[in-house]
C-alpha positions in Angstrom: 68.8 -188.3 190.8 68.3 -191.9 191.8 67.7 -194.2 188.8 65.8 -197.5 189.0 65.8 -200.4 186.6 64.3 -203.9 186.8 66.3 -206.4 185.0 64.6 -209.5 183.7 65.6 -212.5 181.7 65.7 -216.2 181.3 67.6 -218.0 184.1 70.8 -218.4 182.3 74.3 -217.1 182.1 73.1 -214.2 180.0 71.0 -213.0 182.8 73.9 -213.2 185.2 76.0 -211.3 182.9 73.3 -208.6 182.5 73.2 -208.1 186.3 77.0 -208.4 186.5 77.4 -205.6 183.8 75.0 -203.3 185.7 76.9 -203.7 189.0 80.3 -203.0 187.1 78.7 -199.7 185.9 77.8 -198.6 189.4 74.3 -200.0 189.7 73.5 -201.4 193.1 71.2 -204.4 194.0 67.9 -203.3 195.3 65.9 -205.9 197.2 65.9 -209.7 196.7 65.9 -211.3 193.2 62.6 -212.9 191.9 62.0 -215.9 189.9 58.9 -217.4 188.2 58.2 -220.3 185.9 56.6 -219.6 182.5 54.6 -222.9 181.9 53.8 -222.0 178.2 57.4 -221.5 177.3 58.7 -224.1 180.0 61.4 -221.7 181.2 62.4 -220.0 184.5 62.4 -216.1 184.4 64.6 -214.1 186.8 64.3 -210.5 187.8 66.5 -208.2 189.9 65.9 -204.5 190.7 68.9 -202.2 190.7 69.4 -198.5 191.5 72.1 -195.9 190.9 72.7 -192.4 192.1 73.5 -190.2 189.2 74.9 -186.7 189.9 74.1 -183.9 187.5 71.1 -185.5 185.9 67.5 -184.6 186.1 64.9 -187.2 185.3 63.6 -187.2 181.7 61.1 -190.0 180.6 63.0 -190.1 177.3 66.4 -191.0 178.9 67.9 -194.4 178.4 68.4 -195.8 181.9 70.8 -198.5 180.7 73.2 -195.8 179.4 73.5 -194.1 182.8 
């Protein structure tokens, strides 16, 4: 099974750590990162898609993708 996640967060060290943690757990970057500016909150929001091939798993909508 190929799993897909879209990581999002404020443009700060915590977001970079979130992506780094996913990479260290075997997820791979998928496409280019995205950024946008939230005028109401005056913050930059980042996003990065990641995928991971998971052997022996069948997709279930109840699965916790971050635990794969």
